[in-house]
C-alpha angles and dihedrals in degrees: 000000000000117000125230091256091053091051092048091049092048093050091048091050090053096048104035134050114262093245092055091048090051091051092049092052090047092052090048092051091048091051092051091049091050093050091049090048092052092048093048092046089054093048092047097039091118098030130263142167118002095330110073097196136350115198118217127244093261095058092045090049090050091054090046092054090047092050092046090055093053126026106349097101093048094046093044093052091048092052093045090050091056092043096048094052093044094045094049094045093045096046095044095048091044091052092053097043093042091051091052095045092045095052098037100065097192093049090048092051090053103042107026092069087055090053091050090050092052097044097078092055108106119240091240090061089064093055097090092050093047090053093048093046102038108013124224100310136098094288093063093052093045089051092055094047094042092050092051091051093043094055091054101042097044091066091055092045094051092046093047093051090055097047098085105111115241090230090057092051091049091049091051090050091050089052089058101258113153125223094266092048092051090049093048097043103034114017102037098050092048092048095047093049090054091045089055091053091046091049090057091050089049092054093085093040091053095041091051090050090056087069091053092046094050095043089063101055125339135126094203139028136073092284092053090050090048094054090046096055091040091058089053091050091238098156098179090052090049091052091045090054090048089053089053090053092048096046092049092049091048092050093049092049092048092049093048092047089052091051091046091055089054095046097040105030094152092062094057092042088056091049091052090048091051091052 
């Protein structure tokens, strides 16, 4: 038996465009989260339990406005600079290496298990090596971000290069297509489409690693500001910085999803058809 919430959702889906319905549900979820935050901040106003003190939305918003009027733009640009270089280098190198390992079966059998063994290692575990190898400058931070992105995208690249059906390759050969033509017309488009999907997945992995990279040694960036306010026990400022991280990551993911819909329209058409 369908619940009242299910019936409301079904009626909304029938009357409103899907995008509007998604926004309505998002607004409703945000409102519920804000109410829960306000209630908890009142209950923990003087400390209690494990959480010593939880500032309310108003105090966090005040710190956010204060930060926006001072160093937010400078710190945000510094973090985006590190992320952009690391993300591009990581995704491009993963696309190339994944394509090679996916098409060269013996090389893939040798090196892909090594990649899978390295993938579970947290980014913070690479920090000592990055400092020893590259010091405390930009190169060290780009290395950490690029590695995080690389380890995500290479799996998609290798899988995409192998997805061309054998029957399709035989048919192309029978039609007179040479090896380079098959690679250019069949393998490369499939690989690049998977790389694009993997690059979107790696956005959050790379953006989260920016925090780790800047917490270690940086004089600018959101991570450097976060460690500074944390050392002064300024909880509202810490939460305001976390909101900046979250909002920037959300905006990047939304922009990339929009671009992906334009570049891979058939994928989203197929998903809508499946639903």
